[in-house]
BAPADO-781039 format. One record per residue (C-alpha): y, x, z; residue number from 1. Coordinates in pm, whole numbers. Example, Ala and Ser with C-alpha at 12.3 -4.5 7.8 and 13.67 -1.06 7.14 Angstrom:
2
MIKOL      yy      xx      zz  seq
MIKOL    -450    1230     780    1
MIKOL    -106    1367     714    2
This chain:
733
MIKOL      yy      xx      zz  seq
MIKOL    -427    1990     521    1
MIKOL    -677    2272     384    2
MIKOL    -760    2475     705    3
MIKOL    -688    2868     630    4
MIKOL    -862    3138     789    5
MIKOL    -600    3344     994    6
MIKOL    -638    3704    1118    7
MIKOL    -493    3783    1455    8
MIKOL    -333    4140    1429    9
MIKOL    -257    4373    1691   10
MIKOL     123    4367    1728   11
MIKOL     176    4698    1574   12
MIKOL     -20    4606    1278   13
MIKOL     148    4285    1256   14
MIKOL     494    4449    1265   15
MIKOL     397    4694     985   16
MIKOL     257    4415     768   17
MIKOL     608    4220     827   18
MIKOL     811    4526     732   19
MIKOL     600    4577     408   20
MIKOL     653    4201     330   21
MIKOL    1027    4244     378   22
MIKOL    1046    4529     173   23
MIKOL     864    4346    -123   24
MIKOL    1093    4057     -64   25
MIKOL    1411    4276     -55   26
MIKOL    1326    4443    -419   27
MIKOL    1290    4067    -556   28
MIKOL    1639    4002    -413   29
MIKOL    1810    4211    -683   30
MIKOL    1670    3992    -918   31
MIKOL    1767    3661    -759   32
MIKOL    2097    3632    -963   33
MIKOL    1894    3637   -1281   34
MIKOL    1663    3375   -1197   35
MIKOL    1838    3129    -983   36
MIKOL    1887    2831   -1244   37
MIKOL    2125    2595   -1056   38
MIKOL    2514    2691   -1062   39
MIKOL    2544    2592    -704   40
MIKOL    2287    2872    -629   41
MIKOL    2481    3122    -858   42
MIKOL    2809    3037    -676   43
MIKOL    2665    3088    -307   44
MIKOL    2493    3409    -415   45
MIKOL    2844    3547    -575   46
MIKOL    3022    3448    -231   47
MIKOL    2734    3599     -19   48
MIKOL    2749    3948    -186   49
MIKOL    3114    3940    -220   50
MIKOL    3127    3900     177   51
MIKOL    3105    4246     322   52
MIKOL    3176    4157     693   53
MIKOL    2858    4121     896   54
MIKOL    2986    3830    1124   55
MIKOL    2864    3456    1168   56
MIKOL    3010    3357     836   57
MIKOL    2764    3586     673   58
MIKOL    2466    3448     889   59
MIKOL    2547    3102     771   60
MIKOL    2581    3220     411   61
MIKOL    2219    3363     474   62
MIKOL    2102    3043     599   63
MIKOL    2246    2835     322   64
MIKOL    2086    3027      52   65
MIKOL    1763    2997     224   66
MIKOL    1806    2641     225   67
MIKOL    1892    2636    -144   68
MIKOL    1587    2813    -219   69
MIKOL    1357    2624       7   70
MIKOL    1194    2410    -275   71
MIKOL    1231    2646    -582   72
MIKOL    1137    3017    -410   73
MIKOL     944    3049     -91   74
MIKOL    1001    3397     -81   75
MIKOL    1363    3377    -151   76
MIKOL    1380    3177     147   77
MIKOL    1190    3420     361   78
MIKOL    1419    3700     230   79
MIKOL    1754    3536     344   80
MIKOL    1602    3384     674   81
MIKOL    1479    3706     776   82
MIKOL    1807    3859     721   83
MIKOL    2001    3571     876   84
MIKOL    1781    3612    1175   85
MIKOL    1827    3989    1221   86
MIKOL    2200    3981    1194   87
MIKOL    2191    3685    1469   88
MIKOL    2010    3870    1681   89
MIKOL    2252    4161    1661   90
MIKOL    2555    3938    1702   91
MIKOL    2363    3742    1978   92
MIKOL    2444    3431    1751   93
MIKOL    2225    3158    1898   94
MIKOL    2281    2884    1633   95
MIKOL    2206    3143    1379   96
MIKOL    1893    3230    1531   97
MIKOL    1801    2895    1576   98
MIKOL    1850    2803    1231   99
MIKOL    1703    3105    1067  100
MIKOL    1397    3057    1269  101
MIKOL    1356    2697    1150  102
MIKOL    1399    2814     791  103
MIKOL    1131    3080     855  104
MIKOL     922    2821     983  105
MIKOL     972    2581     698  106
MIKOL     871    2887     461  107
MIKOL     579    2955     624  108
MIKOL     450    2579     615  109
MIKOL     510    2597     242  110
MIKOL     291    2920     218  111
MIKOL      18    2725     443  112
MIKOL      29    2992     726  113
MIKOL      64    2741    1000  114
MIKOL      22    2975    1288  115
MIKOL     315    3182    1188  116
MIKOL     528    2875    1121  117
MIKOL     438    2725    1450  118
MIKOL     538    3052    1604  119
MIKOL     870    3073    1451  120
MIKOL     931    2698    1528  121
MIKOL     860    2749    1914  122
MIKOL    1076    3021    1929  123
MIKOL    1375    2823    1791  124
MIKOL    1248    2527    2022  125
MIKOL    1292    2772    2324  126
MIKOL    1632    2932    2232  127
MIKOL    1774    2579    2176  128
MIKOL    1657    2469    2504  129
MIKOL    1781    2763    2688  130
MIKOL    2126    2719    2516  131
MIKOL    2105    2326    2589  132
MIKOL    2159    2258    2224  133
MIKOL    2043    1905    2218  134
MIKOL    2114    1880    1848  135
MIKOL    1921    2178    1770  136
MIKOL    1625    2095    1997  137
MIKOL    1618    1745    1826  138
MIKOL    1575    1914    1472  139
MIKOL    1335    2146    1587  140
MIKOL    1107    1901    1741  141
MIKOL    1129    1697    1402  142
MIKOL    1030    2000    1216  143
MIKOL     733    2062    1466  144
MIKOL     648    1692    1424  145
MIKOL     674    1722    1023  146
MIKOL     416    1995    1049  147
MIKOL     180    1816    1235  148
MIKOL     205    1540    1014  149
MIKOL     120    1710     722  150
MIKOL    -188    1881     904  151
MIKOL    -287    1491     959  152
MIKOL    -241    1537    1334  153
MIKOL     -94    1204    1367  154
MIKOL     -98    1156    1759  155
MIKOL      76    1492    1780  156
MIKOL     319    1405    1521  157
MIKOL     422    1099    1692  158
MIKOL     443    1254    2036  159
MIKOL     683    1522    1899  160
MIKOL     883    1247    1707  161
MIKOL     909    1011    2052  162
MIKOL    1060    1320    2209  163
MIKOL    1306    1384    1938  164
MIKOL    1402    1021    1905  165
MIKOL    1453    1026    2292  166
MIKOL    1700    1341    2259  167
MIKOL    1882    1199    1944  168
MIKOL    1956     863    2155  169
MIKOL    2056    1086    2445  170
MIKOL    2312    1271    2220  171
MIKOL    2408     962    2038  172
MIKOL    2286    1160    1704  173
MIKOL    2251     853    1460  174
MIKOL    2159    1055    1169  175
MIKOL    1847    1220    1331  176
MIKOL    1762     859    1513  177
MIKOL    1720     714    1148  178
MIKOL    1532    1017    1004  179
MIKOL    1274    1020    1267  180
MIKOL    1230     638    1296  181
MIKOL    1167     666     910  182
MIKOL     916     967     949  183
MIKOL     739     737    1228  184
MIKOL     715     455     973  185
MIKOL     562     670     717  186
MIKOL     290     777     960  187
MIKOL     211     420    1030  188
MIKOL     197     368     662  189
MIKOL     -62     610     625  190
MIKOL    -274     479     909  191
MIKOL    -266     145     705  192
MIKOL     -82     -26    1022  193
MIKOL     167    -207     791  194
MIKOL     356    -413    1046  195
MIKOL     420    -107    1241  196
MIKOL     530      91     937  197
MIKOL     778    -179     805  198
MIKOL     913    -224    1179  199
MIKOL    1015     124    1206  200
MIKOL    1161     134     845  201
MIKOL    1360    -164     915  202
MIKOL    1473      23    1263  203
MIKOL    1581     329    1070  204
MIKOL    1767     107     788  205
MIKOL    1963     -85    1051  206
MIKOL    2061     245    1230  207
MIKOL    2160     429     921  208
MIKOL    2389     148     769  209
MIKOL    2605     174    1057  210
MIKOL    2677     514     997  211
MIKOL    2804     691     691  212
MIKOL    2500     896     593  213
MIKOL    2414     814     226  214
MIKOL    2125    1084     172  215
MIKOL    1918     928     469  216
MIKOL    1995     572     378  217
MIKOL    1883     655      20  218
MIKOL    1570     835     141  219
MIKOL    1499     509     372  220
MIKOL    1546     288      61  221
MIKOL    1303     501    -117  222
MIKOL    1029     507     149  223
MIKOL    1061     129     160  224
MIKOL     996     112    -222  225
MIKOL     702     306    -186  226
MIKOL     558      92      73  227
MIKOL     621    -224    -121  228
MIKOL     443     -53    -415  229
MIKOL     149     -16    -206  230
MIKOL     149    -386    -121  231
MIKOL     161    -476    -489  232
MIKOL     507    -623    -417  233
MIKOL     679    -455    -755  234
MIKOL     963    -653    -749  235
MIKOL    1097    -562    -411  236
MIKOL     970    -196    -498  237
MIKOL    1205    -195    -790  238
MIKOL    1525    -348    -621  239
MIKOL    1521     -78    -333  240
MIKOL    1456     167    -578  241
MIKOL    1768      94    -762  242
MIKOL    1971      99    -411  243
MIKOL    1832     444    -350  244
MIKOL    1910     563    -709  245
MIKOL    2259     412    -722  246
MIKOL    2331     616    -383  247
MIKOL    2195     944    -526  248
MIKOL    2378     902    -843  249
MIKOL    2697     807    -671  250
MIKOL    2655    1150    -444  251
MIKOL    2520    1375    -710  252
MIKOL    2216    1433    -541  253
MIKOL    1993    1518    -819  254
MIKOL    1697    1638    -615  255
MIKOL    1669    1319    -397  256
MIKOL    1689    1100    -706  257
MIKOL    1368    1229    -848  258
MIKOL    1165    1059    -570  259
MIKOL    1301     762    -669  260
MIKOL    1264     843   -1023  261
MIKOL     873     893    -973  262
MIKOL     854     578    -783  263
MIKOL    1005     361   -1063  264
MIKOL     786     544   -1302  265
MIKOL     483     436   -1092  266
MIKOL     581      81   -1075  267
MIKOL     592      64   -1451  268
MIKOL     242     209   -1473  269
MIKOL     135     -68   -1242  270
MIKOL     278    -317   -1491  271
MIKOL     121    -132   -1764  272
MIKOL     432     -75   -1929  273
MIKOL     326     283   -2009  274
MIKOL     635     347   -2272  275
MIKOL     896     261   -1992  276
MIKOL     684     483   -1742  277
MIKOL     687     798   -1972  278
MIKOL    1057     733   -2049  279
MIKOL    1129     747   -1679  280
MIKOL     898    1035   -1609  281
MIKOL    1069    1220   -1890  282
MIKOL    1397    1176   -1736  283
MIKOL    1259    1300   -1417  284
MIKOL    1116    1608   -1550  285
MIKOL    1455    1690   -1734  286
MIKOL    1644    1640   -1401  287
MIKOL    1373    1869   -1233  288
MIKOL    1430    2151   -1473  289
MIKOL    1799    2123   -1435  290
MIKOL    1746    2223   -1064  291
MIKOL    1463    2456   -1086  292
MIKOL    1263    2201    -863  293
MIKOL     881    2270    -956  294
MIKOL     748    2022    -688  295
MIKOL     878    1729    -842  296
MIKOL     832    1823   -1195  297
MIKOL     452    1868   -1121  298
MIKOL     440    1527    -968  299
MIKOL     599    1368   -1304  300
MIKOL     363    1590   -1541  301
MIKOL      69    1459   -1359  302
MIKOL     199    1088   -1339  303
MIKOL     276    1135   -1728  304
MIKOL     -81    1249   -1772  305
MIKOL    -205     918   -1612  306
MIKOL      19     708   -1843  307
MIKOL    -150     909   -2144  308
MIKOL    -489     851   -2005  309
MIKOL    -443     472   -1988  310
MIKOL    -311     462   -2330  311
MIKOL    -618     636   -2423  312
MIKOL    -454     961   -2555  313
MIKOL    -718    1168   -2374  314
MIKOL    -642    1530   -2548  315
MIKOL    -267    1481   -2437  316
MIKOL    -356    1377   -2093  317
MIKOL    -586    1671   -2072  318
MIKOL    -321    1906   -2172  319
MIKOL     -74    1793   -1924  320
MIKOL    -343    1801   -1647  321
MIKOL    -409    2175   -1728  322
MIKOL     -48    2238   -1724  323
MIKOL      -8    2076   -1385  324
MIKOL    -319    2256   -1243  325
MIKOL    -159    2576   -1356  326
MIKOL     184    2531   -1196  327
MIKOL     -35    2415    -879  328
MIKOL    -252    2725    -849  329
MIKOL      88    2915    -857  330
MIKOL     282    2709    -582  331
MIKOL     -38    2690    -391  332
MIKOL      26    2287    -371  333
MIKOL    -296    2140    -275  334
MIKOL    -205    1769    -332  335
MIKOL    -124    1866    -676  336
MIKOL    -434    2076    -711  337
MIKOL    -643    1778    -596  338
MIKOL    -486    1522    -845  339
MIKOL    -494    1760   -1151  340
MIKOL    -879    1839   -1102  341
MIKOL    -931    1462   -1071  342
MIKOL    -724    1391   -1393  343
MIKOL    -918    1639   -1581  344
MIKOL   -1237    1521   -1457  345
MIKOL   -1186    1172   -1552  346
MIKOL   -1100    1280   -1893  347
MIKOL   -1407    1478   -1913  348
MIKOL   -1597    1140   -1832  349
MIKOL   -1419     956   -2092  350
MIKOL   -1518    1222   -2365  351
MIKOL   -1872    1201   -2243  352
MIKOL   -1883    1541   -2102  353
MIKOL   -2048    1439   -1748  354
MIKOL   -2165    1788   -1609  355
MIKOL   -1799    1911   -1640  356
MIKOL   -1625    1599   -1518  357
MIKOL   -1879    1623   -1223  358
MIKOL   -1740    1960   -1150  359
MIKOL   -1393    1873   -1185  360
MIKOL   -1419    1566    -967  361
MIKOL   -1626    1751    -685  362
MIKOL   -1365    1974    -661  363
MIKOL   -1074    1723    -668  364
MIKOL   -1277    1520    -380  365
MIKOL   -1314    1816    -161  366
MIKOL    -939    1934    -163  367
MIKOL    -801    1560    -127  368
MIKOL   -1056    1466     173  369
MIKOL    -966    1826     337  370
MIKOL    -601    1764     321  371
MIKOL    -638    1389     447  372
MIKOL    -512    1231     135  373
MIKOL    -715     913     175  374
MIKOL    -636     681     -91  375
MIKOL    -753     877    -433  376
MIKOL   -1084     990    -276  377
MIKOL   -1265     656    -304  378
MIKOL   -1170     625    -655  379
MIKOL   -1306     977    -732  380
MIKOL   -1618     878    -525  381
MIKOL   -1669     581    -761  382
MIKOL   -1616     802   -1091  383
MIKOL   -1845    1075    -940  384
MIKOL   -2118     779    -885  385
MIKOL   -2073     654   -1220  386
MIKOL   -2127    1003   -1374  387
MIKOL   -2431    1103   -1143  388
MIKOL   -2567     786   -1283  389
MIKOL   -2512     915   -1679  390
MIKOL   -2664    1234   -1564  391
MIKOL   -2972    1021   -1406  392
MIKOL   -2914    1185   -1059  393
MIKOL   -2975     852    -860  394
MIKOL   -2948    1013    -513  395
MIKOL   -2614    1129    -558  396
MIKOL   -2490     829    -757  397
MIKOL   -2606     633    -469  398
MIKOL   -2423     855    -189  399
MIKOL   -2109     826    -369  400
MIKOL   -2117     463    -392  401
MIKOL   -2177     431     -43  402
MIKOL   -1837     644     -18  403
MIKOL   -1676     415    -232  404
MIKOL   -1784      85     -63  405
MIKOL   -1737     197     297  406
MIKOL   -1388     315     214  407
MIKOL   -1319     -39      36  408
MIKOL   -1434    -204     346  409
MIKOL   -1205      -4     541  410
MIKOL    -869     -82     300  411
MIKOL    -991    -459     302  412
MIKOL    -997    -467     698  413
MIKOL    -660    -272     715  414
MIKOL    -465    -497     455  415
MIKOL    -599    -809     578  416
MIKOL    -436    -738     925  417
MIKOL     -52    -724     835  418
MIKOL     206    -931    1051  419
MIKOL     438    -882     725  420
MIKOL     251   -1134     544  421
MIKOL     287   -1377     821  422
MIKOL     681   -1322     828  423
MIKOL     677   -1353     440  424
MIKOL     473   -1691     502  425
MIKOL     725   -1816     769  426
MIKOL    1031   -1737     574  427
MIKOL     881   -1879     235  428
MIKOL     815   -2202     391  429
MIKOL    1132   -2246     554  430
MIKOL    1297   -2202     206  431
MIKOL    1107   -2438      34  432
MIKOL    1106   -2703     312  433
MIKOL    1519   -2688     288  434
MIKOL    1483   -2692     -96  435
MIKOL    1298   -3032     -68  436
MIKOL    1622   -3210      98  437
MIKOL    1821   -3022    -232  438
MIKOL    1581   -3154    -492  439
MIKOL    1598   -3506    -337  440
MIKOL    1957   -3527    -330  441
MIKOL    1971   -3410    -677  442
MIKOL    1719   -3711    -778  443
MIKOL    1944   -3952    -612  444
MIKOL    2260   -3812    -812  445
MIKOL    2087   -3827   -1134  446
MIKOL    1980   -4189   -1040  447
MIKOL    2347   -4291    -973  448
MIKOL    2460   -4114   -1319  449
MIKOL    2200   -4310   -1488  450
MIKOL    2312   -4651   -1359  451
MIKOL    2696   -4556   -1444  452
MIKOL    2593   -4495   -1801  453
MIKOL    2409   -4819   -1817  454
MIKOL    2723   -5020   -1692  455
MIKOL    2909   -4819   -1937  456
MIKOL    2711   -4928   -2227  457
MIKOL    2750   -5278   -2100  458
MIKOL    3133   -5293   -2091  459
MIKOL    3158   -5199   -2473  460
MIKOL    2984   -5543   -2530  461
MIKOL    3305   -5721   -2407  462
MIKOL    3497   -5899   -2694  463
MIKOL    3359   -5997   -3031  464
MIKOL    3669   -5930   -3199  465
MIKOL    3624   -5577   -3119  466
MIKOL    3256   -5583   -3260  467
MIKOL    3325   -5309   -3516  468
MIKOL    3456   -5062   -3283  469
MIKOL    3181   -5138   -3012  470
MIKOL    2928   -5088   -3270  471
MIKOL    3063   -4744   -3372  472
MIKOL    3115   -4683   -2987  473
MIKOL    2782   -4817   -2910  474
MIKOL    2598   -4601   -3167  475
MIKOL    2775   -4271   -3062  476
MIKOL    2719   -4360   -2702  477
MIKOL    2332   -4457   -2749  478
MIKOL    2275   -4130   -2900  479
MIKOL    2429   -3926   -2634  480
MIKOL    2250   -4183   -2374  481
MIKOL    1904   -4103   -2511  482
MIKOL    1961   -3744   -2490  483
MIKOL    2094   -3748   -2138  484
MIKOL    1784   -4016   -2035  485
MIKOL    1518   -3766   -2177  486
MIKOL    1692   -3481   -1974  487
MIKOL    1711   -3698   -1641  488
MIKOL    1369   -3801   -1703  489
MIKOL    1231   -3442   -1741  490
MIKOL    1428   -3336   -1469  491
MIKOL    1285   -3623   -1250  492
MIKOL     939   -3515   -1321  493
MIKOL    1019   -3188   -1231  494
MIKOL    1142   -3273    -899  495
MIKOL     876   -3530    -830  496
MIKOL     635   -3253    -915  497
MIKOL     824   -3002    -683  498
MIKOL     826   -3238    -424  499
MIKOL     457   -3300    -444  500
MIKOL     399   -2928    -435  501
MIKOL     585   -2857    -134  502
MIKOL     476   -3172      58  503
MIKOL     110   -3042     -42  504
MIKOL     229   -2720     115  505
MIKOL     372   -2866     418  506
MIKOL      26   -3033     501  507
MIKOL    -186   -2717     418  508
MIKOL      61   -2551     707  509
MIKOL      -2   -2872     929  510
MIKOL    -391   -2852     882  511
MIKOL    -433   -2479     928  512
MIKOL    -234   -2429    1241  513
MIKOL    -422   -2750    1340  514
MIKOL    -753   -2539    1277  515
MIKOL    -619   -2244    1433  516
MIKOL    -512   -2452    1750  517
MIKOL    -848   -2609    1775  518
MIKOL   -1083   -2328    1685  519
MIKOL    -884   -1991    1834  520
MIKOL    -817   -2145    2167  521
MIKOL   -1163   -2231    2291  522
MIKOL   -1327   -1853    2235  523
MIKOL   -1014   -1671    2308  524
MIKOL    -975   -1904    2623  525
MIKOL   -1361   -1812    2720  526
MIKOL   -1285   -1457    2677  527
MIKOL    -969   -1467    2887  528
MIKOL   -1150   -1675    3164  529
MIKOL   -1396   -1385    3179  530
MIKOL   -1166   -1101    3206  531
MIKOL    -966   -1287    3513  532
MIKOL   -1293   -1381    3689  533
MIKOL   -1382   -1008    3659  534
MIKOL   -1029    -903    3776  535
MIKOL   -1045   -1125    4047  536
MIKOL   -1384   -1028    4187  537
MIKOL   -1542   -1366    4098  538
MIKOL   -1796   -1212    3933  539
MIKOL   -1933    -851    3917  540
MIKOL   -1933    -614    3631  541
MIKOL   -2302    -593    3597  542
MIKOL   -2288    -983    3556  543
MIKOL   -2039    -971    3275  544
MIKOL   -2290    -757    3055  545
MIKOL   -2500   -1072    3019  546
MIKOL   -2189   -1228    2848  547
MIKOL   -2128    -939    2622  548
MIKOL   -2345   -1057    2328  549
MIKOL   -2193   -1409    2342  550
MIKOL   -1827   -1244    2336  551
MIKOL   -1937   -1051    2022  552
MIKOL   -2019   -1361    1836  553
MIKOL   -1683   -1537    1938  554
MIKOL   -1492   -1217    1828  555
MIKOL   -1701   -1189    1505  556
MIKOL   -1603   -1558    1453  557
MIKOL   -1235   -1500    1519  558
MIKOL   -1228   -1199    1290  559
MIKOL   -1395   -1384     991  560
MIKOL   -1137   -1674    1045  561
MIKOL    -808   -1463    1075  562
MIKOL    -943   -1265     730  563
MIKOL    -972   -1585     536  564
MIKOL    -684   -1727     659  565
MIKOL    -459   -1453     590  566
MIKOL    -603   -1423     254  567
MIKOL    -541   -1804     193  568
MIKOL    -198   -1811     360  569
MIKOL     -42   -1514     180  570
MIKOL    -183   -1631    -160  571
MIKOL     -40   -1986    -122  572
MIKOL     288   -1891      43  573
MIKOL     399   -1611    -178  574
MIKOL     269   -1780    -510  575
MIKOL      60   -1472    -607  576
MIKOL    -266   -1665    -634  577
MIKOL    -265   -1658   -1009  578
MIKOL    -588   -1480   -1114  579
MIKOL    -609   -1154   -1308  580
MIKOL    -954   -1271   -1488  581
MIKOL   -1171    -985   -1675  582
MIKOL   -1524    -949   -1774  583
MIKOL   -1654    -894   -1429  584
MIKOL   -2033    -804   -1364  585
MIKOL   -2169   -1041   -1140  586
MIKOL   -2475    -817   -1014  587
MIKOL   -2209    -549    -912  588
MIKOL   -2043    -770    -700  589
MIKOL   -2323    -951    -562  590
MIKOL   -2460    -588    -462  591
MIKOL   -2160    -478    -318  592
MIKOL   -2171    -783     -67  593
MIKOL   -2523    -732     -10  594
MIKOL   -2458    -390      99  595
MIKOL   -2187    -526     335  596
MIKOL   -2402    -788     493  597
MIKOL   -2690    -562     495  598
MIKOL   -2695    -493     898  599
MIKOL   -2622    -830    1008  600
MIKOL   -2914    -979     784  601
MIKOL   -3130    -719     927  602
MIKOL   -3059    -818    1276  603
MIKOL   -3188   -1155    1181  604
MIKOL   -3472   -1017     971  605
MIKOL   -3342   -1195     665  606
MIKOL   -3429   -1093     301  607
MIKOL   -3128   -1066      82  608
MIKOL   -3219   -1068    -298  609
MIKOL   -3018    -972    -581  610
MIKOL   -3173   -1147    -910  611
MIKOL   -2871   -1175   -1131  612
MIKOL   -2928    -972   -1447  613
MIKOL   -2763    -633   -1467  614
MIKOL   -2550    -697   -1797  615
MIKOL   -2443   -1040   -1714  616
MIKOL   -2081   -1112   -1700  617
MIKOL   -1818   -1384   -1607  618
MIKOL   -1446   -1422   -1719  619
MIKOL   -1285   -1450   -1360  620
MIKOL   -1075   -1253   -1128  621
MIKOL   -1313   -1016    -967  622
MIKOL   -1128   -1009    -647  623
MIKOL   -1133   -1377    -582  624
MIKOL   -1505   -1377    -701  625
MIKOL   -1565   -1077    -446  626
MIKOL   -1414   -1326    -131  627
MIKOL   -1638   -1613    -268  628
MIKOL   -1959   -1424    -245  629
MIKOL   -1845   -1265      50  630
MIKOL   -1814   -1647     218  631
MIKOL   -2114   -1806      76  632
MIKOL   -2333   -1514     181  633
MIKOL   -2192   -1497     519  634
MIKOL   -2250   -1891     540  635
MIKOL   -2628   -1867     421  636
MIKOL   -2705   -1567     671  637
MIKOL   -2554   -1792     933  638
MIKOL   -2770   -2092     871  639
MIKOL   -3085   -1911     812  640
MIKOL   -3387   -1891    1053  641
MIKOL   -3501   -1547    1139  642
MIKOL   -3711   -1417     858  643
MIKOL   -3558   -1636     618  644
MIKOL   -3488   -1543     242  645
MIKOL   -3141   -1596      60  646
MIKOL   -3157   -1538    -316  647
MIKOL   -2873   -1485    -566  648
MIKOL   -2948   -1599    -905  649
MIKOL   -2714   -1635   -1248  650
MIKOL   -2808   -1759   -1581  651
MIKOL   -2597   -1820   -1893  652
MIKOL   -2591   -2188   -2011  653
MIKOL   -2396   -2252   -2314  654
MIKOL   -2035   -2115   -2270  655
MIKOL   -2080   -2101   -1887  656
MIKOL   -2210   -1901   -1620  657
MIKOL   -2420   -2054   -1352  658
MIKOL   -2450   -1859   -1009  659
MIKOL   -2685   -1978    -746  660
MIKOL   -2678   -1869    -350  661
MIKOL   -2945   -2044    -196  662
MIKOL   -3111   -2009     148  663
MIKOL   -3440   -2204     354  664
MIKOL   -3221   -2253     633  665
MIKOL   -3102   -2557     841  666
MIKOL   -2946   -2751     550  667
MIKOL   -2702   -3033     569  668
MIKOL   -2673   -3385     587  669
MIKOL   -2530   -3611     348  670
MIKOL   -2260   -3673     583  671
MIKOL   -2181   -3293     637  672
MIKOL   -2198   -3262     261  673
MIKOL   -1910   -3542     202  674
MIKOL   -1661   -3339     437  675
MIKOL   -1752   -2982     330  676
MIKOL   -1444   -2913     132  677
MIKOL   -1179   -3116     373  678
MIKOL    -983   -2934     616  679
MIKOL   -1086   -3072     980  680
MIKOL   -1071   -2935    1335  681
MIKOL   -1444   -3052    1356  682
MIKOL   -1551   -2930    1034  683
MIKOL   -1776   -2647    1135  684
MIKOL   -2105   -2596    1319  685
MIKOL   -2298   -2344    1493  686
MIKOL   -2510   -2117    1305  687
MIKOL   -2906   -2051    1417  688
MIKOL   -2791   -1735    1629  689
MIKOL   -2502   -1943    1793  690
MIKOL   -2245   -1797    1508  691
MIKOL   -1922   -2028    1499  692
MIKOL   -1712   -2114    1189  693
MIKOL   -1419   -2324    1095  694
MIKOL   -1493   -2423     721  695
MIKOL   -1188   -2237     621  696
MIKOL   -1395   -2010     417  697
MIKOL   -1548   -2261     186  698
MIKOL   -1186   -2414     143  699
MIKOL   -1073   -2084      33  700
MIKOL   -1397   -2055    -216  701
MIKOL   -1301   -2409    -356  702
MIKOL    -945   -2293    -413  703
MIKOL   -1039   -1974    -575  704
MIKOL   -1314   -2124    -815  705
MIKOL   -1082   -2369    -928  706
MIKOL    -782   -2131   -1021  707
MIKOL   -1046   -1941   -1187  708
MIKOL   -1112   -2248   -1438  709
MIKOL   -1469   -2286   -1258  710
MIKOL   -1641   -2541   -1033  711
MIKOL   -1860   -2538    -733  712
MIKOL   -2165   -2763    -646  713
MIKOL   -2383   -2802    -353  714
MIKOL   -2703   -2921    -296  715
MIKOL   -2894   -2960      42  716
MIKOL   -3178   -3104     264  717
MIKOL   -3215   -3104     630  718
MIKOL   -3445   -2831     760  719
MIKOL   -3526   -2736     346  720
MIKOL   -3196   -2499     316  721
MIKOL   -2919   -2533      91  722
MIKOL   -2786   -2392    -249  723
MIKOL   -2416   -2345    -338  724
MIKOL   -2370   -2308    -738  725
MIKOL   -2067   -2162    -883  726
MIKOL   -1983   -2254   -1243  727
MIKOL   -1746   -2000   -1433  728
MIKOL   -1626   -1938   -1774  729
MIKOL   -1879   -1703   -1958  730
MIKOL   -1704   -1360   -2095  731
MIKOL   -1573   -1372   -2441  732
MIKOL   -1710   -1057   -2543  733
């Protein structure tokens, strides 16, 4: 969140300021019926102005009006909340005081006056506790947690959410249990703890499905859809989005449907179906206008601008980004401000206006970073690096390129450690193993049918005196038989291919778990034994320090193994390993990985040389190539002697590109070369500094090079070094 400067006033001065503000807002109150666009608000105001008795009913009407204006007019919310609070104080109506104080807290959060918001919410909490009102205490704690969440104070937010959850359970409050679990899932989503995120979402879903809470249930589906967009499972995202949208449509909740439509449009953008995404965003904008919701309108304007940008319609995109920027400045919405400046900056970049692009991108980077909105900042950093290169400011370009690379590493580590992929792995494997039996049964049935057809053909040959009839029947039957045999033959071929694929999958499972059993047990048991000996007092703490370097190596080995294994297992089991080839700059991929391993290479005094021509490209999936480079460079470092040299070269030959990663390290024997790409428990050796591996990385490289229509060759001599040569299709232009 953007940290504002707050002035601490003397009580008297603060009172005068509040009185002045209320007078100004009161003047605006006379105009409310003319500016309220939604019929619900008009009806509510009509009832309110015709209710002349100062009782608890009027308090509730004030609070309802404050709630209705929460998204469209913050100052109107302040007006009605202050009126509700004053009347509740006069009547001694505690529920009214709590709810009006909550509304004041929400309003000041919108105005980014967080100290004032915190004051009102804590006052509401104090009254709720004095009144022993568990429900109000629960909702106030959730509001405080939401404020802390918005400020990026995740630990404090989780602390308040856990207190809220305990109270909701004590009060058997199903709705707030589901809501707070969903909020906790959102925090873990932001923290990239995806297994925790989906766990809390599923807990919330299980609770909300038991009760009749359509709004909260639809919100949970929508949040889960956003999660699946993040991990690129767009089919599940659309499925959950539809569940959410159906609920909102049935209940007539227009505001709720806006978030769902925004999600849907983003999914179509990911699919590069920009015309569909623009249709969805247009629909969402019309709905937002129908209820005066500027918040979601602006989000959809920004997303529409992004679609036009991707279509290359830069003038239209720029116009929409400027519209969103003007709106965000009026509402003081920092998120929209950041995204609008980012959009304007990248349009200027495409138009070749690099100084203007840098100015806008720097503003966007500052706003989003300060507000703890992490995902776009690394994209902005990369665009800034490119813009500074265009203006020949090499130091600035290098600085933002490092920011970009550091964030990519963080994102890579976070996305590699997801229990959800293991759950999906096991689920898909179980389904496919059951399918083997079904396919085999189908094959038996097809074979029996073919035998019956054959016997039927023979039976028509009985009796010479029926020859003419037999000829006619045989002619007709033969034609159908040939068609049936072709169909059966095709089905049998498909079944055999399915069985072969599934058996290969099962063998892969057995081999990978065998490797895990062998290569993970040993280092983990060693670490466990050391800890147990320390706890039992068999060795002193000072003595354990001598084992720390070795423990570090074992942990590094385990981490690298799990990274590779999770990537391979995920793509093998979910069927998403199909590459997305593009013209990939080889020197750039090599440079990113050299930067990644720079510290490790320096520790061994190794020289890492990127000798690939800058403009040389290959037609392949850049993510797959990045993983291949990462594993091969890691191997070269592992088996190089201190002060060794590792060179990365590439040349274009005919319609192929040959990339060579070579070292002058320990080398390999012919026996080792023969077993290099075969899964085995013993297919690994220790590096020159005692590093441990499993061979999984090379299997992963071999798989990915093949899926990209390439091949890999290895030449090596003991004590002379090793060269891995990658052969990939050359870019088509």
